[in-house]
C-alpha positions in Angstrom: -33.3 41.3 7.4 -37.0 40.8 6.7 -39.5 43.4 5.5 -42.4 43.5 8.0 -45.2 45.8 8.8 -45.2 47.4 12.3 -48.1 45.1 13.3 -46.3 42.0 12.0 -43.1 43.1 13.9 -45.1 43.3 17.1 -46.6 39.9 16.4 -43.1 38.5 15.9 -41.8 40.1 19.1 -44.6 38.6 21.1 -44.0 35.2 19.5 -40.3 35.3 20.3 -41.0 36.3 24.0 -43.6 33.5 24.4 -41.2 31.0 22.9 -38.3 32.1 25.0 -40.0 32.3 28.4 -42.9 30.1 29.5 -43.8 32.7 32.2 -44.9 35.1 29.4 -48.6 35.2 28.7 -50.9 37.5 26.7 -54.3 38.8 27.9 -56.9 40.9 26.1 -60.2 41.3 24.5 -60.5 39.2 21.3 -56.7 38.7 21.1 -56.9 34.9 20.8 -59.3 33.3 18.3 -59.8 36.6 16.4 -56.2 37.8 16.7 -57.2 41.2 17.9 -59.1 43.9 16.2 -55.9 44.9 14.3 -54.9 41.2 13.9 -51.6 42.0 15.7 -51.9 38.8 17.7 -53.1 36.7 14.8 -52.1 33.0 15.1 -50.5 33.2 18.5 -53.3 31.4 20.4 -53.2 28.6 17.8 -49.5 28.2 18.3 -49.2 28.7 22.1 -52.6 27.7 23.3 -55.5 29.4 25.1 -53.7 29.2 28.5 -51.0 31.5 27.3 -53.0 33.7 24.9 -56.1 34.4 26.9 -59.3 35.9 25.6 -60.7 38.0 28.4 -64.1 39.6 29.2 -64.7 43.3 28.2 -63.4 44.6 31.5 -60.2 46.6 31.4 -59.9 47.0 35.2 -60.4 43.3 35.6 -57.8 42.5 32.9 -55.1 44.7 34.5 -56.0 43.7 38.0 -55.7 40.0 37.0 -52.3 40.8 35.4 -51.1 42.4 38.6 -51.9 39.1 40.5 -50.1 37.1 37.8 -47.0 39.4 38.0 -47.0 39.0 41.8 -46.9 35.2 41.2 -43.8 35.3 38.9 -45.5 35.5 35.5 -44.8 38.2 32.9 -48.2 39.2 31.6 -48.6 41.3 28.5 -52.0 43.0 28.4 -53.6 44.5 25.3 -56.0 47.4 25.7 -58.1 47.2 22.6 -58.1 50.9 21.9 -56.4 53.9 23.6 -59.6 55.4 24.9 -60.5 52.1 26.6 -57.6 52.3 29.1 -59.4 54.7 31.4 -61.5 52.0 33.2 -58.1 50.5 34.1 -56.6 53.8 35.2 -57.1 53.1 38.9 -55.3 49.7 38.7 -52.5 51.2 36.7 -51.7 54.3 38.8 -52.7 52.9 42.3 -51.3 49.3 42.0 -49.1 48.7 38.9 -47.1 51.9 39.4 -46.7 51.8 43.2 -46.3 48.2 44.3 -42.5 48.1 43.9 -42.1 51.4 45.9 -44.8 50.4 48.4 -43.0 47.2 49.2 -39.6 48.8 49.6 -38.4 47.0 46.5 -39.4 43.5 47.5 -42.1 43.2 44.9 -41.4 43.4 41.2 -44.1 44.2 38.6 -43.0 42.8 35.2 -46.1 43.8 33.4 -46.5 45.2 29.9 -49.6 47.1 28.9 -49.9 47.4 25.1 -52.1 50.2 23.8 -53.0 50.8 20.1 -52.8 54.6 20.2 -53.5 58.0 18.6 -55.5 58.9 15.5 -55.3 59.1 11.8 -57.4 56.0 11.0 -60.8 57.6 10.8 -62.1 55.9 13.9 -65.0 56.8 16.2 -64.9 58.5 19.5 -62.7 56.8 22.2 -60.7 55.1 19.5 -58.1 57.8 18.7 -57.0 59.1 22.1 -53.4 60.2 23.1 -53.3 59.6 26.8 -49.5 59.4 27.2 -49.2 62.5 29.5 -51.3 60.8 32.2 -48.8 57.9 32.4 -45.7 60.0 32.0 -46.9 62.0 35.0 -47.3 58.7 37.0 -44.1 57.8 38.9 -43.2 54.1 38.7 -44.1 53.5 35.1 -41.9 53.2 32.0 -43.6 54.7 28.9 -42.5 53.6 25.5 -43.6 54.7 22.0 -42.5 52.8 19.0 -42.3 54.5 15.6 -41.0 51.8 13.3 -41.0 48.0 12.9 -37.5 47.3 14.1 -38.0 49.3 17.3 -41.4 47.7 17.9 -39.9 44.2 17.5 -36.9 44.8 19.8 -38.3 47.2 22.4 -41.4 45.1 23.0 -39.1 42.2 23.9 -37.0 44.5 26.1 -40.2 45.7 27.8 -41.4 42.1 28.5 -37.9 41.2 29.9 -38.0 44.3 32.2 -38.9 43.9 35.9 -40.6 47.3 35.7 -44.1 47.9 34.5 -44.2 49.3 30.9 -46.9 51.2 29.0 -46.2 50.3 25.4 -47.8 52.7 22.9 -48.3 51.4 19.3 -49.2 54.1 16.7 -52.2 52.4 15.0 -51.9 54.4 11.8 -48.5 52.8 11.3 -49.6 49.2 11.8 -49.4 48.6 8.1 -46.3 50.6 7.4 -43.3 48.5 6.4 -39.7 48.4 7.4 -36.7 46.2 7.6 -36.5 44.0 10.8 -33.6 41.9 12.0 -35.5 38.9 13.5 -32.2 37.6 14.8 -31.3 40.8 16.7 -29.6 40.1 20.0 -31.3 42.1 22.7 -28.0 42.5 24.6 -26.6 44.4 21.6 -29.6 46.6 21.0 -29.8 50.1 22.3 -31.7 50.2 25.7 -35.3 51.1 25.3 -34.9 54.3 27.3 -32.5 55.9 24.8 -33.7 58.3 22.1 -32.6 57.9 18.4 -31.3 60.5 16.0 -33.6 59.5 13.1 -32.0 62.1 10.8 -29.0 64.4 11.3 -29.2 68.1 10.6 -27.6 71.4 11.6 -30.2 74.2 11.4 -33.0 73.2 13.8 -34.1 70.1 15.8 -37.5 68.5 15.7 -38.2 66.3 18.7 -41.1 63.9 18.5 -42.3 60.3 18.9 -44.7 57.7 17.6 -46.3 58.3 14.2 -45.2 61.9 14.3 -41.6 60.7 13.6 -42.6 59.9 10.0 -44.3 63.3 9.6 -41.2 65.0 11.0 -38.9 63.1 8.6 -41.2 64.2 5.7 -40.9 67.7 6.9 -37.1 67.4 7.0 -37.1 66.2 3.4 -39.3 69.1 2.3 -37.2 71.6 4.1 -34.0 70.3 2.5 -35.4 71.5 -0.9 -35.4 75.0 0.6 -31.9 74.7 1.9 -32.8 73.9 5.5 -31.1 71.1 7.4 -33.4 69.6 10.1 -32.3 67.1 12.8 -35.1 64.7 13.9 -35.0 63.1 17.3 -37.2 60.0 17.9 -37.7 59.9 21.7 -38.7 56.2 21.8 -39.1 56.5 25.6 -41.4 59.1 27.1 -40.6 58.1 30.7 -37.7 58.3 31.3 -36.9 60.8 28.6 -33.3 60.7 27.2 -32.5 64.4 27.7 -28.8 63.8 27.0 -29.6 63.0 23.3 -32.1 65.9 23.1 -29.9 68.4 24.7 -26.9 67.4 22.5 -29.0 68.1 19.4 -30.4 71.4 20.7 -26.9 72.6 21.6 -25.8 71.9 18.1 -28.6 73.5 16.2 -29.7 76.2 18.7 -33.4 75.9 17.6 -36.0 73.4 18.5 -39.6 72.4 17.5 -41.4 69.7 19.6 -44.4 68.0 18.0 -46.9 65.5 19.2 -50.5 64.5 18.4 -51.8 64.9 22.0 -53.3 68.1 23.2 -51.0 71.0 23.9 -52.0 71.9 27.5 -49.6 70.2 30.0 -48.5 67.7 27.4 -45.2 65.9 26.9 -44.1 68.8 24.8 -44.5 71.2 27.7 -42.1 69.0 29.8 -39.6 68.8 27.0 -39.5 72.5 26.4 -39.2 73.2 30.1 -36.3 70.7 30.4 -34.6 72.1 27.2 -34.9 75.6 28.5 -33.3 74.6 31.8 -30.5 72.6 30.2 -29.8 74.6 27.0 -31.0 78.1 27.7 -27.7 79.8 26.6 -27.6 77.7 23.4 -31.1 78.7 22.2 -31.2 81.3 19.4 -35.0 81.6 19.4 -37.8 80.4 21.7 -38.8 76.7 21.3 -42.1 76.0 19.5 -44.8 73.3 20.0 -46.9 71.8 17.3 -49.6 69.7 18.8 -53.2 68.5 18.7 -55.7 71.1 19.8 -57.1 71.4 23.3 -60.4 69.7 22.4 -61.8 66.2 22.7 -60.7 64.2 19.7 -62.8 65.3 16.8 -65.0 63.3 14.4 -63.1 61.4 11.8 -63.9 63.9 9.0 -62.2 66.7 11.0 -59.2 64.8 12.2 -57.0 66.1 9.4 -57.3 69.5 11.0 -56.4 68.1 14.4 -53.3 65.9 13.8 -50.2 68.0 13.2 -49.2 67.8 9.6 -46.2 68.7 7.5 -47.3 72.3 6.9 -47.8 73.1 10.6 -44.4 71.6 11.5 -42.7 73.5 8.7 -44.4 76.8 9.8 -43.0 76.2 13.3 -39.5 75.6 11.7 -39.9 79.0 9.9 -40.7 80.6 13.2 -37.6 79.2 15.1 -35.5 80.2 12.1 -37.0 83.6 12.1 -38.1 83.4 8.5 -41.5 85.0 9.2 -45.1 83.7 9.1 -46.3 82.8 5.6 -43.0 83.9 3.9 -41.6 80.5 3.1 -42.4 77.9 0.3 -41.8 75.2 3.0 -45.3 75.8 4.3 -45.9 79.1 6.0 -49.3 79.3 7.7 -51.7 82.1 8.7 -51.8 83.7 12.1 -55.0 81.8 12.8 -53.1 78.5 12.4 -50.4 79.8 14.8 -53.0 80.4 17.5 -54.6 77.0 16.8 -51.7 74.7 17.4 -48.2 76.3 17.1 -47.0 78.2 20.1 
């Protein structure tokens, strides 16, 4: 095992994929000579050459369109979108071509394309640099959508995504790029859990928190804080947003009878809404209280000085836990909040 940051684990995963398959190539803005704005691809162009680690123009639609052509010719391109908010110029290519070519061709065409997206907030960035656009892609049939939350998963799931014949949107929580964890660089992909399966990040008995990406760490912190108050929280890391592993989620909810879903993206029509609808359909008779959502607010991403009020934090999650446990607003040392906070982001 090796201690790596999440960014370094992604670099190692890309390097392993490039080494193992000469049909793999990387494309993106400043990913080669510079190593990317987050230095995630640092050193890869020097090692594998400019024909396999390609610096592209600043044109996301052109980058993804070119990758579609390469995938049609048998390559396995890995595209980097420099920031989450920059993916929108490529949206037409992704939803009209990438997601549909396999279906449109009656299965004759494969689209082994990975689109890496540094994603979400918490880094004090400017407008268009802290978006959470996952719901758009989850709603688009024909795409796999993955969200890594730790270095080991980032290393393994990125290689699994590159090996997949399906197109994969691969979200990387940028505020965790420098967080460290143990990584098995010799991990056999055949022995690793498939990337569509969720992970029980922490076992518990009183309530379930379902989340993904950087919010997994916040949920785990909430579980530690709640333990001091005698509350046992189970934390589910979805890992895959499309498809969602409802078997793992439902098993946890049937055990605890109470559930909180949290994500950084806006509340309206978000992934949390789909999760709660599915949980209600599959686990209705097991639920002791209504499920709760803790999300970002239904606003454009705020200026950096205000993002601490936007990104769901430990107190907001713990307040939702109080609600599903029927402990009463503001009554618990675990972080009860005011009614105004409830209206702002916990429903």
